[in-house]
N, CA, C and O of each residue as an XYZ file, in Angstrom:
784
protein
N       0.847     -1.196      0.000
C       0.000      0.000      0.000
C       0.880      1.242      0.000
O       1.836      1.324      0.771
N       0.569      2.199     -0.850
C       1.357      3.422     -0.940
C       0.983      4.378      0.181
O      -0.178      4.482      0.577
N       1.995      5.073      0.682
C       1.745      6.084      1.707
C       1.101      7.310      1.084
O       1.428      7.677     -0.045
N       0.204      7.938      1.795
C      -0.394      9.169      1.298
C       0.631     10.290      1.345
O       1.666     10.166      2.000
N       0.348     11.363      0.664
C       1.266     12.514      0.661
C       1.462     13.053      2.063
O       2.564     13.474      2.417
N       0.395     13.046      2.877
C       0.506     13.543      4.261
C       1.432     12.653      5.066
O       2.298     13.144      5.790
N       1.251     11.325      4.942
C       2.118     10.399      5.678
C       3.571     10.545      5.263
O       4.469     10.510      6.105
N       3.806     10.709      3.968
C       5.179     10.906      3.490
C       5.782     12.176      4.082
O       6.943     12.199      4.490
N       4.968     13.236      4.121
C       5.444     14.496      4.701
C       5.761     14.351      6.176
O       6.767     14.875      6.653
N       4.904     13.638      6.902
C       5.139     13.417      8.338
C       6.407     12.605      8.569
O       7.207     12.929      9.447
N       6.589     11.554      7.781
C       7.798     10.746      7.926
C       9.050     11.567      7.595
O      10.084     11.414      8.245
N       8.955     12.431      6.591
C      10.100     13.283      6.245
C      10.428     14.225      7.395
O      11.597     14.435      7.719
N       9.380     14.798      8.017
C       9.600     15.705      9.154
C      10.229     14.971     10.324
O      11.120     15.499     10.990
N       9.760     13.736     10.578
C      10.343     12.930     11.663
C      11.813     12.640     11.374
O      12.657     12.732     12.265
N      12.116     12.287     10.116
C      13.497     11.978      9.746
C      14.406     13.186      9.941
O      15.522     13.048     10.441
N      13.932     14.377      9.548
C      14.732     15.590      9.718
C      14.937     15.894     11.201
O      16.029     16.292     11.609
N      13.896     15.708     12.004
C      14.012     15.954     13.452
C      15.015     15.002     14.080
O      15.821     15.411     14.916
N      14.972     13.730     13.683
C      15.919     12.748     14.228
C      17.341     13.093     13.828
O      18.257     13.007     14.645
N      17.533     13.486     12.570
C      18.874     13.877     12.112
C      19.383     15.088     12.878
O      20.553     15.150     13.256
N      18.491     16.051     13.102
C      18.885     17.242     13.855
C      19.271     16.901     15.270
O      20.274     17.403     15.778
N      18.480     16.040     15.929
C      18.786     15.636     17.301
C      20.107     14.888     17.359
O      20.924     15.116     18.252
N      20.311     13.983     16.387
C      21.552     13.209     16.360
C      22.760     14.111     16.168
O      23.799     13.906     16.796
N      22.626     15.111     15.298
C      23.769     16.003     15.067
C      24.078     16.833     16.305
O      25.241     17.115     16.594
N      23.029     17.226     17.040
C      23.235     17.983     18.283
C      23.977     17.128     19.295
O      24.933     17.589     19.919
N      23.537     15.874     19.463
C      24.175     14.980     20.427
C      25.598     14.643     20.017
O      26.508     14.661     20.846
N      25.796     14.334     18.729
C      27.103     13.941     18.241
C      28.100     15.082     18.308
O      29.286     14.864     18.558
N      27.623     16.290     18.087
C      28.533     17.437     18.032
C      29.169     17.733     19.375
O      30.226     18.362     19.421
N      28.556     17.296     20.478
C      29.115     17.560     21.803
C      30.497     16.942     21.939
O      31.335     17.466     22.672
N      30.749     15.841     21.251
C      32.050     15.177     21.329
C      33.173     16.068     20.799
O      34.336     15.880     21.154
N      32.835     17.011     19.971
C      33.841     17.844     19.323
C      34.171     19.111     20.117
O      35.069     19.864     19.740
N      33.457     19.344     21.199
C      33.630     20.604     21.909
C      34.887     20.596     22.767
O      35.177     19.599     23.428
N      35.637     21.694     22.766
C      36.823     21.802     23.615
C      36.426     22.114     25.050
O      35.282     22.469     25.332
N      37.390     21.976     25.945
C      37.157     22.386     27.328
C      37.075     23.906     27.376
O      37.671     24.590     26.544
N      36.340     24.431     28.345
C      36.265     25.884     28.492
C      37.646     26.434     28.831
O      38.411     25.823     29.577
N      37.944     27.592     28.271
C      39.225     28.271     28.489
C      40.425     27.429     28.054
O      41.508     27.568     28.622
N      40.251     26.563     27.063
C      41.338     25.759     26.527
C      42.283     26.682     25.764
O      41.908     27.217     24.721
N      43.515     26.879     26.271
C      44.431     27.840     25.628
C      44.878     27.409     24.242
O      45.360     28.234     23.466
N      44.725     26.122     23.917
C      45.163     25.640     22.610
C      44.117     25.861     21.533
O      44.397     25.673     20.349
N      42.933     26.251     21.925
C      41.838     26.387     20.969
C      41.623     27.856     20.664
O      41.192     28.624     21.524
N      41.929     28.243     19.425
C      41.813     29.634     19.020
C      40.994     29.730     17.730
O      41.001     28.816     16.906
N      40.303     30.831     17.575
C      39.564     31.079     16.333
C      40.560     31.456     15.243
O      41.302     32.427     15.385
N      40.576     30.691     14.161
C      41.442     30.984     13.023
C      40.663     30.717     11.739
O      40.143     29.620     11.537
N      40.588     31.720     10.879
C      39.873     31.543      9.623
C      40.295     32.613      8.620
O      40.772     33.685      8.995
N      40.113     32.306      7.360
C      40.277     33.271      6.274
C      39.160     32.971      5.288
O      39.274     32.065      4.462
N      38.082     33.736      5.380
C      36.868     33.473      4.622
C      36.321     34.767      4.026
O      36.787     35.858      4.356
N      35.350     34.640      3.162
C      34.759     35.801      2.492
C      33.445     36.167      3.172
O      32.584     35.314      3.384
N      33.301     37.462      3.514
C      32.081     37.877      4.209
C      30.940     38.126      3.222
O      31.120     38.037      2.007
N      29.766     38.439      3.766
C      28.591     38.573      2.904
C      28.594     39.852      2.071
O      27.641     40.124      1.342
N      29.675     40.641      2.182
C      29.868     41.793      1.303
C      30.921     41.494      0.232
O      31.227     42.349     -0.599
N      31.474     40.277      0.257
C      32.481     39.895     -0.725
C      33.906     40.211     -0.323
O      34.816     40.098     -1.144
N      34.119     40.605      0.928
C      35.456     40.962      1.409
C      36.053     39.811      2.217
O      35.365     39.204      3.038
N      37.335     39.509      1.984
C      38.022     38.470      2.743
C      38.316     38.979      4.150
O      38.816     40.090      4.328
N      37.998     38.150      5.148
C      38.253     38.517      6.534
C      38.903     37.362      7.284
O      38.694     36.190      6.970
N      39.707     37.732      8.295
C      40.320     36.753      9.184
C      39.974     37.132     10.616
O      39.381     38.181     10.869
N      40.352     36.262     11.547
C      40.106     36.557     12.958
C      40.817     37.843     13.389
O      40.380     38.504     14.331
N      41.908     38.199     12.708
C      42.639     39.415     13.042
C      41.830     40.682     12.862
O      42.108     41.694     13.505
N      40.819     40.637     11.984
C      39.971     41.806     11.763
C      39.123     42.145     12.988
O      38.580     43.246     13.089
N      39.013     41.193     13.918
C      38.174     41.399     15.100
C      38.996     41.448     16.386
O      38.464     41.281     17.484
N      40.296     41.679     16.234
C      41.175     41.761     17.397
C      40.671     42.832     18.364
O      40.303     43.932     17.950
N      40.659     42.501     19.645
C      40.197     43.437     20.664
C      38.707     43.345     20.942
O      38.206     43.991     21.862
N      37.994     42.547     20.154
C      36.553     42.362     20.357
C      36.264     40.895     20.680
O      37.014     40.001     20.287
N      35.185     40.668     21.387
C      34.703     39.321     21.633
C      33.969     38.851     20.380
O      33.287     39.639     19.725
N      34.112     37.562     20.047
C      33.414     37.006     18.888
C      32.411     35.949     19.342
O      32.755     35.035     20.092
N      31.187     36.081     18.887
C      30.152     35.061     19.075
C      30.031     34.333     17.736
O      29.554     34.914     16.761
N      30.456     33.073     17.679
C      30.568     32.355     16.413
C      29.609     31.170     16.381
O      29.550     30.364     17.309
N      28.855     31.089     15.273
C      27.953     29.962     15.081
C      28.149     29.411     13.672
O      28.269     30.171     12.711
N      28.182     28.087     13.559
C      28.304     27.420     12.269
C      26.946     26.896     11.832
O      26.217     26.310     12.633
N      26.602     27.105     10.562
C      25.317     26.619     10.083
C      25.190     26.816      8.588
O      26.194     26.906      7.880
N      23.950     26.883      8.099
C      23.727     27.056      6.663
C      22.394     27.751      6.436
O      21.469     27.628      7.237
N      22.312     28.470      5.352
C      21.162     29.342      5.096
C      19.865     28.580      4.882
O      18.791     29.118      5.153
N      19.934     27.342      4.402
C      18.723     26.547      4.192
C      18.297     25.786      5.451
O      17.362     24.986      5.402
N      18.957     26.022      6.545
C      18.637     25.357      7.816
C      17.201     25.735      8.215
O      16.873     26.920      8.279
N      16.347     24.742      8.484
C      14.946     25.058      8.757
C      14.640     25.567     10.158
O      13.620     26.225     10.364
N      15.512     25.272     11.131
C      15.148     25.651     12.499
C      16.320     26.046     13.385
O      16.317     27.141     13.947
N      17.324     25.182     13.526
C      18.412     25.427     14.479
C      19.139     26.741     14.205
O      19.366     27.530     15.123
N      19.502     26.978     12.945
C      20.283     28.173     12.617
C      19.494     29.470     12.808
O      19.986     30.373     13.485
N      18.294     29.601     12.241
C      17.564     30.859     12.472
C      17.185     31.064     13.931
O      17.157     32.199     14.409
N      16.896     29.987     14.640
C      16.566     30.125     16.064
C      17.765     30.635     16.844
O      17.632     31.522     17.688
N      18.935     30.079     16.564
C      20.150     30.508     17.271
C      20.506     31.948     16.932
O      20.875     32.715     17.821
N      20.401     32.328     15.664
C      20.717     33.709     15.300
C      19.706     34.685     15.893
O      20.054     35.827     16.192
N      18.471     34.253     16.066
C      17.486     35.107     16.744
C      17.895     35.323     18.197
O      17.743     36.424     18.726
N      18.413     34.278     18.847
C      18.898     34.418     20.220
C      20.111     35.349     20.261
O      20.239     36.177     21.164
N      21.000     35.204     19.273
C      22.172     36.095     19.196
C      21.716     37.543     19.048
O      22.266     38.436     19.693
N      20.725     37.778     18.210
C      20.198     39.138     18.027
C      19.633     39.674     19.331
O      19.815     40.848     19.653
N      18.941     38.812     20.092
C      18.397     39.236     21.382
C      19.522     39.549     22.364
O      19.413     40.477     23.166
N      20.594     38.779     22.297
C      21.756     39.036     23.158
C      22.359     40.397     22.815
O      22.654     41.191     23.708
N      22.540     40.664     21.532
C      23.133     41.940     21.116
C      22.265     43.114     21.560
O      22.785     44.139     22.001
N      20.965     42.970     21.447
C      20.056     44.018     21.909
C      20.174     44.192     23.413
O      20.219     45.316     23.912
N      20.225     43.079     24.137
C      20.316     43.123     25.585
C      21.611     43.732     26.095
O      21.646     44.289     27.192
N      22.674     43.630     25.309
C      23.960     44.203     25.724
C      23.963     45.726     25.647
O      24.794     46.374     26.282
N      23.052     46.296     24.885
C      22.981     47.750     24.771
C      24.278     48.323     24.221
O      24.797     47.842     23.214
N      24.800     49.349     24.880
C      26.029     49.998     24.409
C      27.228     49.064     24.453
O      28.189     49.249     23.706
N      27.177     48.062     25.322
C      28.288     47.107     25.425
C      28.358     46.180     24.210
O      29.345     45.464     24.039
N      27.332     46.187     23.374
C      27.342     45.323     22.183
C      28.481     45.681     21.236
O      28.892     44.848     20.428
N      28.995     46.903     21.321
C      30.110     47.313     20.460
C      31.369     46.487     20.726
O      32.277     46.441     19.897
N      31.414     45.829     21.901
C      32.568     44.998     22.238
C      32.487     43.606     21.612
O      33.430     42.821     21.712
N      31.360     43.302     20.966
C      31.117     41.961     20.443
C      30.875     41.968     18.938
O      30.325     42.920     18.385
N      31.299     40.881     18.285
C      31.001     40.695     16.871
C      30.381     39.315     16.668
O      31.069     38.305     16.817
N      29.097     39.257     16.331
C      28.493     37.967     16.000
C      28.877     37.539     14.584
O      28.845     38.341     13.651
N      29.240     36.265     14.439
C      29.714     35.740     13.157
C      28.998     34.422     12.856
O      28.918     33.534     13.704
N      28.483     34.317     11.635
C      27.839     33.098     11.169
C      28.696     32.513     10.066
O      28.854     33.130      9.013
N      29.260     31.316     10.292
C      30.128     30.677      9.303
C      29.371     29.539      8.633
O      28.903     28.618      9.301
N      29.254     29.607      7.316
C      28.528     28.585      6.566
C      29.328     27.301      6.468
O      30.544     27.319      6.282
N      28.616     26.175      6.598
C      29.216     24.867      6.353
C      28.625     24.272      5.064
O      28.718     23.069      4.820
N      28.019     25.139      4.253
C      27.388     24.728      2.997
C      27.839     25.657      1.860
O      27.027     26.387      1.291
N      29.141     25.624      1.534
C      29.649     26.569      0.532
C      29.063     26.372     -0.855
O      29.098     27.290     -1.675
N      28.529     25.204     -1.130
C      27.933     24.943     -2.450
C      26.754     25.880     -2.714
O      26.559     26.333     -3.842
N      25.969     26.172     -1.673
C      24.792     27.021     -1.844
C      24.967     28.405     -1.228
O      24.370     29.372     -1.701
N      25.773     28.508     -0.187
C      25.854     29.766      0.562
C      26.908     30.708      0.006
O      28.024     30.791      0.520
N      26.539     31.409     -1.039
C      27.392     32.458     -1.608
C      27.300     33.696     -0.723
O      26.432     33.757      0.148
N      28.168     34.678     -0.920
C      28.036     35.924     -0.157
C      26.653     36.555     -0.293
O      26.103     37.045      0.693
N      26.087     36.552     -1.488
C      24.754     37.136     -1.685
C      23.681     36.394     -0.894
O      22.796     37.014     -0.304
N      23.764     35.068     -0.886
C      22.797     34.269     -0.122
C      22.926     34.568      1.366
O      21.922     34.723      2.061
N      24.158     34.649      1.852
C      24.360     34.952      3.275
C      23.890     36.355      3.626
O      23.369     36.584      4.717
N      24.071     37.291      2.705
C      23.602     38.661      2.952
C      22.100     38.672      3.194
O      21.615     39.353      4.097
N      21.363     37.912      2.382
C      19.915     37.827      2.560
C      19.556     37.102      3.852
O      18.572     37.444      4.507
N      20.356     36.101      4.216
C      20.050     35.287      5.389
C      20.249     36.053      6.697
O      19.418     35.952      7.599
N      21.344     36.821      6.814
C      21.635     37.494      8.087
C      20.889     38.820      8.248
O      20.706     39.296      9.369
N      20.459     39.417      7.134
C      19.838     40.746      7.184
C      18.636     40.835      8.138
O      18.570     41.791      8.912
N      17.692     39.898      8.123
C      16.497     40.058      8.968
C      16.771     40.087     10.470
O      15.942     40.572     11.241
N      17.929     39.569     10.892
C      18.207     39.532     12.326
C      18.640     40.884     12.874
O      18.594     41.112     14.083
N      19.060     41.776     11.988
C      19.354     43.163     12.355
C      20.245     43.255     13.591
O      19.950     43.993     14.531
N      21.348     42.487     13.575
C      22.242     42.464     14.742
C      23.700     42.582     14.328
O      24.591     42.194     15.084
N      23.956     43.115     13.130
C      25.315     43.275     12.621
C      26.051     41.937     12.559
O      27.264     41.874     12.758
N      25.293     40.861     12.277
C      25.909     39.539     12.134
C      26.660     39.493     10.814
O      26.119     39.870      9.774
N      27.897     39.034     10.851
C      28.691     38.874      9.642
C      28.585     37.428      9.183
O      28.887     36.506      9.941
N      28.153     37.231      7.937
C      28.109     35.899      7.351
C      29.407     35.634      6.614
O      29.866     36.472      5.838
N      30.003     34.471      6.852
C      31.265     34.108      6.206
C      31.110     32.801      5.435
O      30.452     31.871      5.902
N      31.717     32.736      4.257
C      31.716     31.526      3.457
C      33.067     31.410      2.757
O      33.946     32.253      2.939
N      33.221     30.374      1.970
C      34.484     30.178      1.261
C      34.384     28.965      0.375
O      33.289     28.458      0.129
N      35.510     28.494     -0.106
C      35.547     27.286     -0.922
C      35.336     26.080      0.000
O      35.497     26.194      1.215
N      34.979     24.930     -0.570
C      34.872     23.731      0.268
C      36.144     23.453      1.071
O      36.070     23.054      2.233
N      37.304     23.662      0.457
C      38.564     23.442      1.177
C      38.727     24.420      2.340
O      39.175     24.032      3.419
N      38.368     25.678      2.126
C      38.469     26.668      3.192
C      37.533     26.337      4.350
O      37.906     26.475      5.515
N      36.315     25.900      4.028
C      35.364     25.545      5.081
C      35.848     24.316      5.839
O      35.745     24.264      7.065
N      36.376     23.325      5.120
C      36.900     22.122      5.770
C      38.052     22.476      6.701
O      38.128     21.957      7.815
N      38.948     23.352      6.258
C      40.076     23.767      7.082
C      39.595     24.523      8.314
O      40.115     24.315      9.410
N      38.616     25.391      8.147
C      38.068     26.140      9.278
C      37.431     25.193     10.278
O      37.591     25.361     11.487
N      36.710     24.196      9.780
C      36.065     23.221     10.665
C      37.092     22.440     11.469
O      36.852     22.118     12.633
N      38.234     22.132     10.864
C      39.286     21.425     11.587
C      39.935     22.318     12.629
O      40.303     21.857     13.709
N      40.075     23.578     12.309
C      40.717     24.521     13.223
C      39.897     24.738     14.480
O      40.460     24.849     15.569
N      38.575     24.800     14.353
C      37.772     25.205     15.512
C      37.687     24.182     16.656
O      37.784     24.682     17.776
N      37.532     22.915     16.601
C      37.038     22.053     15.556
C      35.527     21.866     15.712
O      34.993     21.889     16.821
N      34.862     21.682     14.592
C      33.421     21.424     14.643
C      33.112     20.264     13.693
O      33.918     19.900     12.837
N      31.929     19.705     13.873
C      31.460     18.606     13.036
C      30.444     19.121     12.025
O      29.589     19.937     12.368
N      30.528     18.651     10.779
C      29.432     18.876      9.833
C      29.479     17.803      8.759
O      30.538     17.252      8.455
N      28.324     17.518      8.193
C      28.261     16.562      7.092
C      27.036     16.834      6.235
O      26.018     17.335      6.714
N      27.154     16.497      4.975
C      26.030     16.597      4.048
C      25.167     15.346      4.216
O      25.677     14.228      4.289
N      23.853     15.556      4.275
C      22.915     14.450      4.443
C      21.904     14.501      3.296
O      21.159     15.470      3.147
N      21.897     13.456      2.505
C      20.955     13.410      1.388
C      19.533     13.298      1.938
O      19.244     12.419      2.750
N      18.652     14.188      1.495
C      17.265     14.220      1.968
C      16.396     14.732      0.835
O      16.434     15.913      0.491
N      15.611     13.830      0.259
C      14.851     14.149     -0.950
C      13.902     15.325     -0.775
O      13.647     16.056     -1.732
N      13.372     15.522      0.438
C      12.395     16.594      0.651
C      13.042     17.945      0.960
O      12.348     18.960      1.022
N      14.355     17.969      1.153
C      15.057     19.216      1.474
C      15.389     19.980      0.196
O      15.432     19.379     -0.877
N      15.625     21.294      0.285
C      16.019     22.063     -0.903
C      17.263     21.458     -1.561
O      18.233     21.138     -0.873
N      17.239     21.301     -2.873
C      18.344     20.722     -3.645
C      18.641     19.281     -3.276
O      19.674     18.743     -3.677
N      17.756     18.644     -2.520
C      17.908     17.224     -2.209
C      18.852     16.879     -1.085
O      19.196     15.711     -0.906
N      19.284     17.876     -0.314
C      20.140     17.557      0.822
C      20.007     18.605      1.920
O      19.575     19.735      1.692
N      20.397     18.184      3.117
C      20.477     19.093      4.254
C      21.855     18.913      4.884
O      22.670     18.148      4.369
N      22.126     19.605      5.986
C      23.431     19.518      6.629
C      23.264     19.199      8.115
O      22.455     19.814      8.811
N      24.039     18.233      8.580
C      24.143     17.996     10.017
C      25.355     18.768     10.511
O      26.373     18.808      9.819
N      25.278     19.382     11.686
C      26.406     20.210     12.123
C      26.382     20.479     13.625
O      25.350     20.336     14.280
N      27.521     20.864     14.148
C      27.629     21.299     15.530
C      26.688     22.475     15.740
O      26.663     23.414     14.945
N      25.924     22.416     16.809
C      24.887     23.441     17.002
C      25.162     24.346     18.201
O      24.250     25.011     18.692
N      26.399     24.378     18.674
C      26.759     25.247     19.790
C      27.115     26.654     19.306
O      27.601     26.843     18.191
N      26.865     27.614     20.159
C      27.319     28.993     19.939
C      28.623     29.153     20.711
O      28.676     28.874     21.909
N      29.679     29.603     20.027
C      31.006     29.717     20.632
C      31.323     31.168     20.987
O      30.965     32.096     20.262
N      31.998     31.337     22.112
C      32.501     32.651     22.521
C      34.023     32.632     22.495
O      34.658     31.754     23.079
N      34.599     33.623     21.801
C      36.050     33.799     21.777
C      36.378     35.174     22.339
O      35.661     36.147     22.106
N      37.477     35.232     23.082
C      37.866     36.470     23.735
C      38.524     37.453     22.788
O      38.699     37.158     21.606
N      38.893     38.626     23.301
C      39.496     39.683     22.479
C      40.802     39.289     21.788
O      41.229     39.948     20.839
N      41.438     38.212     22.265
C      42.656     37.728     21.613
C      42.400     36.432     20.856
O      43.335     35.692     20.549
N      41.125     36.157     20.555
C      40.669     35.028     19.736
C      40.774     33.672     20.428
O      40.652     32.639     19.770
N      40.999     33.654     21.740
C      41.037     32.396     22.476
C      39.638     31.950     22.874
O      38.773     32.773     23.175
N      39.424     30.632     22.874
C      38.127     30.086     23.234
C      37.810     30.351     24.698
O      38.663     30.166     25.565
N      36.585     30.784     24.973
C      36.155     31.079     26.328
C      35.015     30.178     26.808
O      35.038     29.682     27.934
N      34.024     29.976     25.944
C      32.842     29.250     26.380
C      31.994     28.865     25.177
O      32.145     29.435     24.096
N      31.100     27.896     25.365
C      30.110     27.591     24.336
C      28.784     27.286     25.013
O      28.735     26.853     26.164
N      27.716     27.523     24.271
C      26.364     27.258     24.773
C      25.667     26.322     23.808
O      25.744     26.531     22.597
N      24.985     25.291     24.304
C      24.268     24.369     23.421
C      23.041     25.021     22.803
O      22.537     26.033     23.290
N      22.582     24.422     21.733
C      21.367     24.889     21.068
C      20.214     24.951     22.066
O      20.013     24.032     22.860
N      19.471     26.036     22.014
C      18.325     26.200     22.897
C      18.610     27.006     24.151
O      17.698     27.280     24.932
N      19.883     27.396     24.356
C      20.197     28.222     25.519
C      19.524     29.581     25.364
O      19.725     30.248     24.349
N      18.731     30.007     26.344
C      18.027     31.291     26.221
C      18.989     32.480     26.183
O      20.071     32.431     26.768
N      18.590     33.533     25.500
C      19.404     34.741     25.402
C      19.729     35.293     26.791
O      20.833     35.790     27.011
N      18.785     35.213     27.727
C      19.005     35.747     29.074
C      20.174     35.051     29.761
O      20.955     35.697     30.461
N      20.301     33.747     29.570
C      21.404     33.000     30.178
C      22.736     33.384     29.552
O      23.736     33.540     30.252
N      22.748     33.536     28.229
C      23.974     33.951     27.547
C      24.373     35.356     27.989
O      25.551     35.627     28.220
N      23.400     36.237     28.105
C      23.676     37.601     28.565
C      24.303     37.609     29.948
O      25.260     38.343     30.191
N      23.780     36.812     30.845
C      24.325     36.730     32.202
C      25.784     36.292     32.161
O      26.624     36.862     32.857
N      26.090     35.274     31.342
C      27.458     34.797     31.226
C      28.387     35.886     30.654
O      29.510     36.067     31.124
N      27.904     36.590     29.649
C      28.735     37.623     29.025
C      29.013     38.772     29.971
O      30.136     39.273     30.030
N      28.009     39.192     30.705
C      28.188     40.320     31.618
C      29.170     40.000     32.742
O      29.775     40.909     33.311
N      29.332     38.740     33.062
C      30.300     38.345     34.081
C      31.728     38.400     33.545
O      32.689     38.377     34.313
N      31.858     38.473     32.225
C      33.183     38.455     31.604
C      33.682     39.832     31.179
O      34.886     40.038     31.029
N      32.763     40.771     30.984
C      33.199     42.083     30.463
C      33.209     43.142     31.565
O      33.548     44.297     31.309
């Protein structure tokens, strides 16, 4: 017996939810210890204005870094919405921070696509992308997990599994802390205010 269109849609949604949960759980294995002096933000990628940037461009500022992709249905926009709420909550102190969204889907996430993706959050989030090799190197440097997952119901027939933590790096690009997906903006704000 063939499944109805509704049943197929429900099964597809369940499959995507399971993949998302699995990627969240699996990504925890990749997280460094807090204040690990060996873990530093290092990258050379192209921003959503077409300009090449490195971690050196943000020297003296705290960096809030999240890895994701523009076609992400839930985790990425939800996290960036929390980042936007954090930036608003920081008020004048927000000038000390730079939120950064690094794509793990360079095949689709061009600078123009990222420009459209980060614009609605209105939080001065910088979108970064690059070649597949550049993204792979950046992922090894941080280190984070990501993989392409074939999914017929997703845009272009695939989605991405990835580390879903928000990372904090200090003014000298050293790792300070990370928060798992779903951490409320109020909790992140409390942590940040204790550091600045």
